[in-house]
Phi, psi and omega in degrees: 000131177304137179251194188306310182297323180292316178294320177302318179299313180298314182298316180300316181292320180295323177301321179292326188266324189235353178300130181085358182267151181264139176282117183279317178200164180226132176249122181251108182266339180224089185302335182296337181263004178254105187245150359285345177200159179295329180294320179292319177297318180297332181293351178281350177300132181093350180270150176270138173280111183287333179175170179237131183228173182237130171234096185064241179262008180265136173259126188239122168269118186264140181235159178304138181100350174099354177284165181207149174258116181259143171245127171245117188279343182050228188276319190231011181287150177220146168246120185239128179262117187230156167290152184303325184266011179292153178297164183293146171254137181297148175063029176291126184250322178221147177227128177250125185261128176236084181060242182276359183242161179228147167248116184253129173262114182246138184209107184292310187268354174066028174273330179284173183196164169245133183219130176273133177241137176291173178304314181295319179293325177295321180297321177297315179298318179299323181296336180261338191235357186287330177282124181221184186293339181272341184239357181285141178273163178297320180296317182291321178297316179299316180300313184292320183285331178286337177287342181278147176234070186204184176281154189295323180297317180295322179297318182294332181274354180283109185292341176280341176280311178204128190272145171100341180279130177237194188296318183300303188284336172295315177301312184293320180292319179297323177295315181298324180274356181060041180244128178293136183297342180262006174298140175287139182301323182287350178269352183288132178280157180307318180293328178290321178296317179298318180291324178297316178298315178298321180292320176299315180296322180297310184288326177294314180293325176295317178299320178296317182296334179260013176058040175085179181243134175246114183278174182303335179286351176063021183296315182273126166222160177283184186291348178262003179085014182260141180284159170277179182230007181299334179300337179284353184242007178300140176266319183231331185299124181075010186255017181303136182088355180254159183289143175298136181291351180257311189241355180072004170294161182277128178289137181245163175233139180219140178284118178229123183054040177064021177233147176287122178251120182256129182201164176263118183293343179271310181287332185242066179289156183275043177215164175296143181257157177255129181292000000 
C-alpha cells in the first residue's frame, strides 16, 4: 500500500499537471469504485480542480466550495496521467478527461476507490488525517504516543495517531532509532521518543527524495508509470536473513499486528538503550 512518500509524489505531480484544469468528461467503467454513487462522481464534470492535496494516504482533488474527490489506492491502485491517444492501461476503472490528457484510476484487486466528500465530510477527514510526519511537533508526537498503551509498532501504524506512516517506513524508522518494534509505548524514554520522531522524519524525507518505494510486485508507480527508488536504500525492510548494516547480526522478521516486522535483534533490543 502506498505510504506517505508515495502519496506525496503522486500529489506533487498531479498538482503540476491538473491544478486549475477543468474536468471535461468522466468515464466510469466500474461503478462500484465510484462512491457514494456514479451520478455524484459524474456531477464533477465541468468543475475546475483547484488543487491536489494529501491527507495521510488519501489523495484529494479539491473543488470550489470545500468539497473534494479522494482516491485511496489501497494495495494495487494507481493514478496514471496519460495523453488522450495513449494505449489502454490494464484494470482501468475510472477516467477523468482534461482536454488532451486523461487521469486514469486503475485498480487490479478493486480494494481502492474514488469517493466524493462534501465540505463537512472533508472537515471530518481533515480532523483525523491533517497531522502528519512533516508537520507534527515534538510535543504533539510525545503526547500522542504516550496516550497509547500498546506496542510501538502498532502505535505507528495507527492512522489516527499520525497519518501516512505504514509498515515500510515504520520498520525503517524503528531500526534507525534502535527501538524494538515490540517495546511498549509507555516504556519509551523521552530521548527515545525524540529520536523516533527524528528517525521517522528522516526516512519519510528520504522516501520523498527517491519518489517513493516500488516493491517487487511493482504496484506503486508515479502518475507517469515510473517506479520509485527508495527500495534501493532499505536498511531492514525485506532484508530478513541478511546481515545488519551496523553490527552484522542477522536481520529477523516477525509477524506483529498482522504485518511483517523486520529488525535487528542486537541493535533493537526490547529494552531501553544507553547512548
